[in-house]
C-alpha positions in Angstrom: 0.7 -12.1 12.0 -2.2 -11.3 9.9 -2.9 -13.4 6.6 -2.0 -10.8 4.4 1.0 -10.5 5.8 1.8 -14.2 5.9 0.6 -14.5 2.3 3.5 -11.3 1.1 6.6 -13.1 2.9 5.1 -16.6 1.9 3.5 -16.9 -1.2 5.4 -18.0 -4.1 3.5 -15.9 -6.9 3.5 -13.0 -4.6 7.3 -13.3 -4.1 8.1 -13.9 -8.3 6.5 -10.6 -8.4 8.5 -8.4 -6.2 12.1 -8.6 -7.6 10.8 -7.4 -11.4 8.5 -4.9 -9.6 11.8 -3.9 -7.8 13.5 -3.5 -10.6 10.5 -1.1 -12.4 10.3 0.9 -9.3 14.3 1.9 -9.4 14.4 2.5 -13.2 11.3 4.7 -12.8 13.3 6.3 -9.7 16.1 6.7 -11.9 14.6 8.6 -14.7 12.3 10.9 -13.2 14.5 11.6 -10.8 17.0 13.2 -13.5 14.1 14.7 -15.6 14.9 19.0 -15.3 12.9 20.5 -12.7 11.1 17.4 -11.8 13.5 16.6 -8.3 12.5 20.4 -7.6 8.9 19.9 -7.8 8.8 16.7 -6.0 10.9 18.3 -3.1 8.0 20.8 -2.5 5.8 17.9 -1.1 8.3 15.9 0.8 11.8 16.6 1.2 14.9 14.5 -0.2 15.4 12.6 2.9 12.3 11.6 3.4 11.5 10.8 -0.5 14.7 8.7 -0.2 13.8 6.7 3.0 10.3 5.8 1.4 11.4 5.1 -1.9 14.4 2.7 -0.8 12.8 1.2 2.0 9.8 0.0 -0.2 12.7 -1.3 -2.9 14.4 -3.1 0.1 10.9 -4.5 1.1 10.4 -5.8 -2.7 13.7 -7.3 -2.8 13.7 -9.0 0.7 10.4 -10.8 -0.5 11.3 -11.3 -3.4 14.6 -13.3 -2.3 15.1 -16.9 -1.4 16.4 -18.3 1.6 16.7 -17.6 5.3 15.4 -14.6 6.8 18.6 -13.3 7.3 20.2 -14.1 4.1 16.6 -12.3 2.4 17.6 -9.3 4.8 21.5 -9.3 3.7 20.4 -9.8 -0.1 17.9 -6.4 0.3 20.5 -4.2 2.0 23.3 -4.8 -0.4 21.0 -4.4 -3.3 19.4 -1.3 -2.0 23.5 -0.3 -1.2 24.6 -0.9 -5.2 21.3 0.6 -6.3 21.7 3.8 -3.9 25.2 4.4 -5.3 24.7 4.2 -8.6 21.4 6.4 -8.4 23.9 9.4 -7.1 26.7 8.4 -9.7 24.0 8.5 -12.1 23.1 12.5 -11.0 26.7 13.4 -10.8 26.3 13.4 -14.4 23.4 15.8 -14.7 24.5 19.2 -14.1 21.1 20.2 -12.3 21.6 17.2 -10.1 24.4 16.3 -7.7 25.6 13.1 -5.9 25.3 13.1 -2.2 27.0 10.7 0.1 24.7 11.3 2.9 21.4 10.6 0.4 23.3 7.2 -0.3 23.5 6.6 3.5 19.4 7.2 4.1 18.8 4.7 1.3 21.2 2.1 3.3 19.5 3.0 6.4 16.1 2.9 5.0 16.9 -0.5 3.9 18.7 -1.9 7.1 15.3 -0.5 9.0 13.0 -2.3 6.4 15.0 -5.5 6.4 15.4 -5.8 10.0 11.5 -5.3 10.1 11.0 -7.7 7.3 13.6 -10.2 9.2 11.7 -10.1 12.3 8.2 -10.9 11.4 9.4 -13.7 8.5 11.3 -15.3 11.3 7.8 -15.1 13.5 6.1 -16.7 10.6 8.0 -19.7 10.0 8.7 -20.5 13.5 4.7 -20.2 14.1 4.8 -22.6 10.9 6.3 -25.2 12.9 
């Protein structure tokens, strides 16, 4: 495993910053995504499923890296956190007339979290085994 990736997954200073970064990113997604016309503008650059996949995979990665415990526990926490954040995002969107809630978007969020967490699980497990 590369030194940079090992530093990301195991460095306590980097890990301590990841959960606050995930919360800040989520709040940015919630606020900017509900500005009238903003979603339509960004939709010209990338379709919704692509945006959801990238954003929620990054959120899952930040949550995974910032969590404590075994690789499996960290992956489970990341997936559950993203599932909750994605559901709240869709609920919030349902209150805006120019937005709409979508179960499909939430499923994309959860799938992105599962994929990102599974990859990080495998990498962290490899790093832990190599350290022994």
